N, C-alpha and C positions, 0 to 999 in steps of 0.2 A: 820793499813791501811784499814781494812774492814769497810765499811760504810753501815748502814742500813737506808733506807728511807721509811717512811710510807706515805700513801695517802688514801683518801676515807672517812675521817671523815666529820661530819656535824651535822645538826639539823634534827631530825625526830620526828614525833608524836609517842606516845605510841602505840605499836602494829605494827609499821612499820619496815622497813628493811634497812640495810646498808651493804656495803661490804668494808672492809679494805684490803689494799695491802701493802706488804713490800718486797723490793728487796735489796739484798746484792751485793755490788760491791767491787772490789779490791781483789777478791779471785777466783781461778780457780777450787779448789776442792769443792765437795759437802759438805755443812755443815751438821754435824751429827744431830744436834738438832736446831730447830728454834721454836719460840713461841711468844705468846702474853701475856703481862701483862697490868694491868690497875691500875690507881690511881685516886680516887675520892678526892675532897677537904676535908682535915682533916683526911683522911684515909691513911693507909699504902698501898704500892704497893703490888698487889696480882697477882698470876698467873691465867690466864684465860684458855689458851689452849697451847699445844705444840705438835710437831710432829717430829719424827725422819725421816732420809732420807729413811728408810725402810717402812714408812707409819704407824708406831705405834703412836697413838694419845692418849692424856690424857686431860681431861677437869675438870675444877672446877665444883662441883655439881650444883652450882647456874646457870650455863649456859648450862648444858646438855639438848639436844633436841631443843635448840634455836640458839646456835652458833656452827658453824662448821668450822674447820680448814682444809686447803688443801695446797698442795705444788706442785711446779714445780721445781724439783731438778736441772735440767739442767740450770735453771736461778737463783737458790738460791732465790726463791720467795715464799712467803707464803700469803695466803688469810684468811680472817676471815669473813664468811658469817654470818650476824647477823639478825635474824628473831624474830618476836614477842618481840620487844624491850620494856623494862620497864624503868621507870624513874630511878630506882636503877642502871641501866647500864650506867648512865651518868658518864663519867670519861675521863681522858686522857689515850689513849691506846698506849702502847710502844711495838715495835718489839724488840726481844731479841735473841741473839745467842751466846753461849759460844764457844770460839776458843782458843785452846792451853792454857787452864787455865785462860783465860781472858774473861770477860763479855763484849759483844758488845751490845749497845743500840741504838735504833732509837731516833729521836727527839720528837716523840709523835704526836698523832693525836687526836684532841678533838672530842668526841662523846657526843652530848646533846640530851636527849630524853625528850620531853615535857610531862608533866603530864596531 
């Protein structure tokens, strides 16, 4: 019943910025873990960043210092502030949250960084 919806994708020049948003609906409790994954054409899906409801964050080394995850627990909403974007960041970004042993995924948001 939980639905994750992303927004904020688009086209940006290298060195530019974007902010992605993801909100979960259909649940009253605070999700323990929410995060972002991405998948580039021909590549496997990889974790970008995640954050617990307590504020503990983890990042892939490739995005540390450039991408920042934040949460609003009362809304089950996460954000991904993306700065100094590189062409290699081009991918479909997916919101993810595990719940009671099941993985919930958003529909994906396309981020394209021009070289």
